[in-house]
MDTraj code that builds the backbone (N, CA, C; nanometers):
import mdtraj as md
import numpy as np

residues = "UNK UNK UNK UNK UNK UNK UNK UNK UNK UNK UNK UNK UNK UNK UNK UNK UNK UNK UNK UNK UNK UNK UNK UNK UNK UNK UNK UNK UNK UNK UNK UNK UNK UNK UNK UNK UNK UNK UNK UNK UNK UNK UNK UNK UNK UNK UNK UNK UNK UNK UNK UNK UNK UNK UNK UNK UNK UNK UNK UNK UNK UNK UNK UNK UNK UNK UNK".split()
xyz = np.array([
    [-4.8179, -0.2245, -1.5401],
    [-4.7113, -0.1265, -1.5220],
    [-4.6400, -0.1477, -1.3881],
    [-4.7199, -0.1756, -1.2829],
    [-4.6609, -0.1978, -1.1514],
    [-4.5727, -0.3221, -1.1518],
    [-4.6145, -0.4236, -1.2272],
    [-4.5354, -0.5465, -1.2339],
    [-4.4002, -0.5200, -1.3003],
    [-4.3990, -0.4370, -1.4016],
    [-4.2741, -0.4055, -1.4718],
    [-4.1795, -0.3298, -1.3793],
    [-4.2315, -0.2324, -1.3074],
    [-4.1494, -0.1545, -1.2147],
    [-4.0962, -0.2450, -1.1042],
    [-4.1824, -0.3322, -1.0514],
    [-4.1399, -0.4242, -0.9456],
    [-4.0319, -0.5187, -0.9973],
    [-4.0489, -0.5689, -1.1185],
    [-3.9499, -0.6586, -1.1773],
    [-3.8166, -0.5867, -1.1977],
    [-3.8205, -0.4637, -1.2452],
    [-3.6978, -0.3863, -1.2635],
    [-3.6278, -0.3607, -1.1299],
    [-3.7043, -0.3320, -1.0268],
    [-3.6454, -0.3103, -0.8948],
    [-3.5788, -0.4374, -0.8422],
    [-3.6441, -0.5512, -0.8625],
    [-3.5866, -0.6787, -0.8183],
    [-3.4578, -0.7075, -0.8944],
    [-3.4581, -0.6854, -1.0246],
    [-3.3375, -0.7070, -1.1042],
    [-3.2252, -0.6126, -1.0611],
    [-3.2598, -0.4878, -1.0355],
    [-3.1604, -0.3908, -0.9911],
    [-3.1020, -0.4308, -0.8559],
    [-3.1877, -0.4746, -0.7649],
    [-3.1408, -0.5202, -0.6342],
    [-3.0516, -0.6432, -0.6493],
    [-3.0902, -0.7357, -0.7347],
    [-3.0096, -0.8555, -0.7574],
    [-2.8728, -0.8221, -0.8139],
    [-2.8694, -0.7332, -0.9114],
    [-2.7410, -0.6926, -0.9692],
    [-2.6538, -0.6224, -0.8657],
    [-2.7159, -0.5411, -0.7816],
    [-2.6407, -0.4713, -0.6771],
    [-2.5784, -0.5715, -0.5810],
    [-2.6530, -0.6725, -0.5423],
    [-2.6004, -0.7746, -0.4513],
    [-2.4880, -0.8543, -0.5162],
    [-2.5051, -0.8888, -0.6428],
    [-2.4020, -0.9664, -0.7125],
    [-2.2730, -0.8863, -0.7226],
    [-2.2836, -0.7608, -0.7622],
    [-2.1649, -0.6768, -0.7755],
    [-2.1004, -0.6541, -0.6394],
    [-2.1807, -0.6342, -0.5362],
    [-2.1273, -0.6123, -0.4022],
    [-2.0550, -0.7333, -0.3475],
    [-2.1046, -0.8515, -0.3766],
    [-2.0428, -0.9741, -0.3250],
    [-1.9175, -1.0132, -0.4020],
    [-1.9109, -0.9751, -0.5276],
    [-1.7965, -1.0158, -0.6089],
    [-1.7016, -0.9001, -0.6354],
    [-1.7090, -0.7947, -0.5558],
    [-1.6236, -0.6778, -0.5756],
    [-1.4771, -0.7128, -0.5593],
    [-1.3918, -0.6229, -0.6046],
    [-1.2474, -0.6442, -0.5952],
    [-1.2048, -0.6529, -0.4498],
    [-1.1237, -0.7501, -0.4240],
    [-1.0673, -0.7659, -0.2905],
    [-0.9162, -0.7582, -0.3035],
    [-0.8516, -0.7049, -0.2022],
    [-0.7058, -0.6933, -0.2046],
    [-0.6453, -0.8328, -0.2042],
    [-0.5495, -0.8579, -0.2917],
    [-0.4864, -0.9898, -0.2935],
    [-0.4059, -1.0129, -0.1656],
    [-0.4111, -1.1346, -0.1200],
    [-0.3389, -1.1703, 0.0021],
    [-0.1937, -1.1996, -0.0338],
    [-0.1022, -1.1398, 0.0407],
    [0.0397, -1.1647, 0.0174],
    [0.0749, -1.3068, 0.0597],
    [0.1575, -1.3699, -0.0200],
    [0.2070, -1.5015, 0.0171],
    [0.3172, -1.4830, 0.1206],
    [0.3469, -1.5860, 0.1970],
    [0.4550, -1.5737, 0.2957],
    [0.5877, -1.5311, 0.2323],
    [0.6132, -1.5764, 0.1098],
    [0.7368, -1.5390, 0.0415],
    [0.7384, -1.3882, 0.0137],
    [0.6254, -1.3330, -0.0333],
    [0.6181, -1.1894, -0.0594],
    [0.6327, -1.1101, 0.0698],
    [0.5726, -1.1595, 0.1784],
    [0.5851, -1.0920, 0.3073],
    [0.7303, -1.0909, 0.3522],
    [0.7996, -1.2024, 0.3332],
    [0.9399, -1.2118, 0.3733],
    [1.0256, -1.1148, 0.2919],
    [0.9987, -1.1051, 0.1607],
    [1.0745, -1.0138, 0.0752],
    [1.0541, -0.8687, 0.1186],
    [0.9296, -0.8330, 0.1515],
    [0.9023, -0.6967, 0.1962],
    [0.9718, -0.6683, 0.3286],
    [0.9739, -0.7658, 0.4171],
    [1.0409, -0.7500, 0.5459],
    [1.1904, -0.7285, 0.5263],
    [1.2503, -0.8070, 0.4361],
    [1.3936, -0.7931, 0.4087],
    [1.4248, -0.6563, 0.3481],
    [1.3396, -0.6088, 0.2583],
    [1.3608, -0.4771, 0.1982],
    [1.3548, -0.3685, 0.3050],
    [1.2610, -0.3822, 0.3972],
    [1.2486, -0.2845, 0.5051],
    [1.3703, -0.2842, 0.5950],
    [1.4226, -0.4032, 0.6234],
    [1.5411, -0.4128, 0.7081],
    [1.6626, -0.3527, 0.6373],
    [1.6757, -0.3784, 0.5079],
    [1.7868, -0.3218, 0.4315],
    [1.7788, -0.1691, 0.4301],
    [1.6591, -0.1169, 0.4147],
    [1.6420, 0.0284, 0.4126],
    [1.6796, 0.0885, 0.5480],
    [1.6417, 0.0210, 0.6564],
    [1.6773, 0.0695, 0.7899],
    [1.8287, 0.0697, 0.8089],
    [1.8942, -0.0366, 0.7633],
    [2.0398, -0.0452, 0.7765],
    [2.1082, 0.0661, 0.6975],
    [2.0603, 0.0918, 0.5767],
    [2.1185, 0.1981, 0.4951],
    [2.0986, 0.3344, 0.5610],
    [1.9829, 0.3539, 0.6222],
    [1.9566, 0.4802, 0.6908],
    [2.0505, 0.4977, 0.8086],
    [2.0684, 0.3908, 0.8859],
    [2.1587, 0.3973, 1.0008],
    [2.3022, 0.4255, 0.9562],
    [2.3459, 0.3600, 0.8486],
    [2.4812, 0.3829, 0.7974],
    [2.4982, 0.5276, 0.7510],
    [2.3980, 0.5802, 0.6852],
    [2.4056, 0.7185, 0.6376],
    [2.4122, 0.8156, 0.7553],
    [2.3355, 0.7862, 0.8604],
    [2.3393, 0.8723, 0.9784],
    [2.4764, 0.8671, 1.0449],
    [2.5346, 0.7483, 1.0543],
    [2.6676, 0.7347, 1.1146],
    [2.7718, 0.8093, 1.0316],
    [2.7630, 0.7950, 0.8992],
    [2.8574, 0.8643, 0.8111],
    [2.8438, 1.0157, 0.8260],
    [2.7212, 1.0622, 0.8398],
    [2.6988, 1.2061, 0.8537],
    [2.7564, 1.2568, 0.9853],
    [2.7477, 1.1757, 1.0898],
    [2.8019, 1.2159, 1.2192],
    [2.9544, 1.2141, 1.2183],
    [3.0131, 1.1195, 1.1469],
    [3.1583, 1.1035, 1.1459],
    [3.2288, 1.2074, 1.0602],
    [3.1653, 1.2552, 0.9546],
    [3.2290, 1.3503, 0.8639],
    [3.2487, 1.4843, 0.9340],
    [3.3695, 1.5398, 0.9271],
    [3.3897, 1.6722, 0.9858],
    [3.3173, 1.7774, 0.9020],
    [3.2563, 1.8702, 0.9702],
    [3.1792, 1.9733, 0.9014],
    [3.2696, 2.0926, 0.8754],
    [3.2785, 2.1308, 0.7506],
    [3.3573, 2.2469, 0.7119],
    [3.2655, 2.3687, 0.7202],
    [3.2981, 2.4631, 0.8057],
    [3.2105, 2.5770, 0.8291],
    [3.1914, 2.6617, 0.7040],
    [3.2927, 2.6732, 0.6215],
    [3.2808, 2.7547, 0.5007],
    [3.1810, 2.6940, 0.4027],
    [3.1874, 2.5635, 0.3833],
    [3.0944, 2.4997, 0.2897],
    [2.9545, 2.4962, 0.3484],
    [2.9443, 2.4917, 0.4790],
    [2.8134, 2.4891, 0.5422],
    [2.7423, 2.6231, 0.5244],
    [2.8163, 2.7331, 0.5287],
    [2.7570, 2.8657, 0.5155],
    [2.7134, 2.8946, 0.3728],
    [2.7760, 2.8320, 0.2745],
    [2.7396, 2.8542, 0.1340],
    [2.6125, 2.7831, 0.1074],
])
top = md.Topology()
chain = top.add_chain()
for i, resn in enumerate(residues, 1):
    res = top.add_residue(resn, chain, resSeq=i)
    for name in ("N", "CA", "C"):
        top.add_atom(name, md.element.get_by_symbol(name[0]), res)
traj = md.Trajectory(xyz[None], top)
């Protein structure tokens, strides 16, 4: 009986180690994917800056602002 329990424990430990070593890992971005993400971020920043400038340039109508 002790041999069976010991064998089951060893198998359980082995399976735990195998699963732990082969677990999912985050995929590494390729340089091309990194460049695309960087460009998207820069485009978003430019659009934000343009929107802020447009908001500053537009005259504010007090009547529409109060509604």
